[in-house]
N, C-alpha and C positions, 0 to 999 in steps of 0.2 A: 839781685840777691840769688845765690846759688841754691840748688835743690837741697843739698846737704844742710846748709844753714837754715833753710826753711823747716826742714824736718826737725832739727834740733830745737828751734824756737817753738815749733808746734808741740813737741813733747814736753816743753816747759810751760806751755800755755802762754807764750809770749809773741805769737804771730799777730802783728798789729797793722792797721792801715797806715798809709802815708797821708800827709796833708793834701787836700784837694788842689788841683791846678786852677788858679783863679777863683772867682766867686761862684759858688754853687747856686744856681737858680732854684727857687722853690718849686717851680713847675716849668715844664717845657712842652709847649703845644707843637706837635709834629705836623708837618705838611700832610695833606691827604695822600694816602698811599696810591700807587699805580697798580691797578688790579688786572692788568692784561700784559701780554708780551712775555718775553723770556724764551728760553729754549724749549723744544718739545720734551715731553716727559721722558721718553726713552733716551734722548740725548743727555738730559740732566742726570739720569741714573748712570749712564756710561761715564760721566765726568765726576760723579760723586766720590770724594775721598777725604781722608783726614790729613791735615797739614800741621806741622809744628814749627814752622818758620813764618814769622809775621813782621810786616812793616809796622812802624809805630804811628803811621799817618792815620788820623782820625776819620771816621766815616761821616760824610756830609748828612745833614738831617733828612733830606729826601730819601737817600738810600737807607738810612736807619729806619725811617718810617715804613718803607716797603719791606724791609727785613722783618720787623716786628709784626707787621700785618700778616706776612706769609707764615711766620712762626705760630702766632696764636691770636690773630685778629678776628674781628667780627665779620663774618661773610654772609650773614643772612639777616633778614629783618626781625627775626625773633631773638636775636642776640647770640645765636650759636656761633661756633668758632671754626677756624681752619684746621684745628686738630680735635680729635674726639676726646670725650671724657664720659665715664660710665654714669648713667642716670643724669647726664648733663650737669654734674656737680660743679664743673669748672673750678676744680680744686687747686689748680696750679697757678701760682703767682710767678711772673717772670720779672726778675730784678736785673738791673744793668749796673755793672761796675765800670764807670767811666773815669777818665783823669780828673774830671770836674766834680765827681761825687757819685753816690749810689742812688739809683732811682728805681721805682716800681712802674712797670708798664701798665697803663689803664687803657684796655682795649676799647671800652665803651666810649671814651672821649678822645681816643688816639692822642694820649698825652703821657708825659713822664712826671712822676711825683717824687720829690726828694725824700729819701729816708735817712741818708747819712752824708754830711758835708765833708767827706773824706775820700781819698783814693783807695778803694778796697781791692784793687786788682791783685796785689801781691798776696792777699788773704784767700783768694778764690781757688788756689791750687798750689801744690808743691813745685810744679815745673817752673823753671826759670823764665820761660817765655811769657808767662802770664803777667809779669811785672810791666812789660813794655807794649804788649799788644793793646790796641785801642779799646777793645770791648770784651768783657767777660759777662756772659749771661749766667744767671743762677736760677735754677728751677726749684721752687719751694712748694711743698704740699701743705694746704691748709686743711687739717683734719676736721676743723669745725664745720666745713661745708659738706662733709661726707657722712651725715647722720644716717642715711639709708644704707650705708655700706658697713658690714660687720667690722668691728675694730681690728680683728686679726688679719683682715684682707685689705685694709686701707693703704698700707704702704705699697703693696703690689699693684693695686688699681692705679694709684697715683704715679708709680714708676712707669707703667704702660703709657699713661697720658703724657708724661714728661718725655718719654722716648719718641712719641709721635711728634711732639713739638720740635725736638732736636732734629729729627729727620727732615721736617719742613725747612729748618735752617740749613741743613746740608744741601738740600736741593736748590734752595735760593742761592746759596753760595756758589754752587756749581754753575748756575745760570748767569751769574753776575761777576764771575772772575774773582771771588773772594776765597779766602782760606778759612777753615774752621776745624775744630777738633772737640769732641765730646769727652768730658773728664769725670771719672768717678773717684780718682785718687785725690781726695780733698779733705781738708780739716773742717768737718761740718760744724763742730762746736765753735770754732773761731769765726766762721762765716755767719752763723746764727747770732753770735754776740755782736759782730760788726754791723749787721743789718737790724739789730734790735728786735729779733723775732720773739714771738710768744711761745709758750710751752706746747701749744698744739700746732705749731708750724714746723715742718720738717724739711731740712735741706736735702735734696735728692742728688742733683748733678750740677756741674758747671760746663759751660761751652764757650770756648774762645773763638772770636770772629775778628777778621781784619783783612787788609790787603795782603797778598802773598809776600813773604820775605825771600830769602835766597833760594832755598830748596827744601825738599822734605815732604814726602807723601806716603800714605799707607792705606 
């Protein structure tokens, strides 16, 4: 679907998911993540870039597990994560739009839990490449976890946390030959509706991840 068509549908409130590919599993237990290796930090920073050309090939579960752990996994025995959050609120939920359905990443059990048995990829952004890229991550702030943060500051706090997660994804992608791009030009209302979010959950950003396509970097 073209960007112009998506924009028109979004303006009419008609941007909708596609049927899921195959049967959507209720939950997916991910393989244990590999917590070592990869490029040196300075090398990863040198290679970090945004890409807008993606292969449609799906990521294997071991690679997906490593990606999600790098993004926002538990890296300490006290349950803290690979990305920071103010007051350890851990207010960000990471959702995955896959061809087989939409899932929420559960870092404590290293598993995915089904939230919608539909292919939400086309809903996660106006750009045409999101329809066919194998994975779109959606970062959602749960304001109910931010009771210690003043209401007027919650969005900015959560946005900082989501940005840290997104940069983890960028560095992982650079180390593993993946393409990724962070996106703020999204229909937040359509995404929230498709994911079945509550009134105190706020869609912040989306991030597309996959194997590189033909070309394109910035």
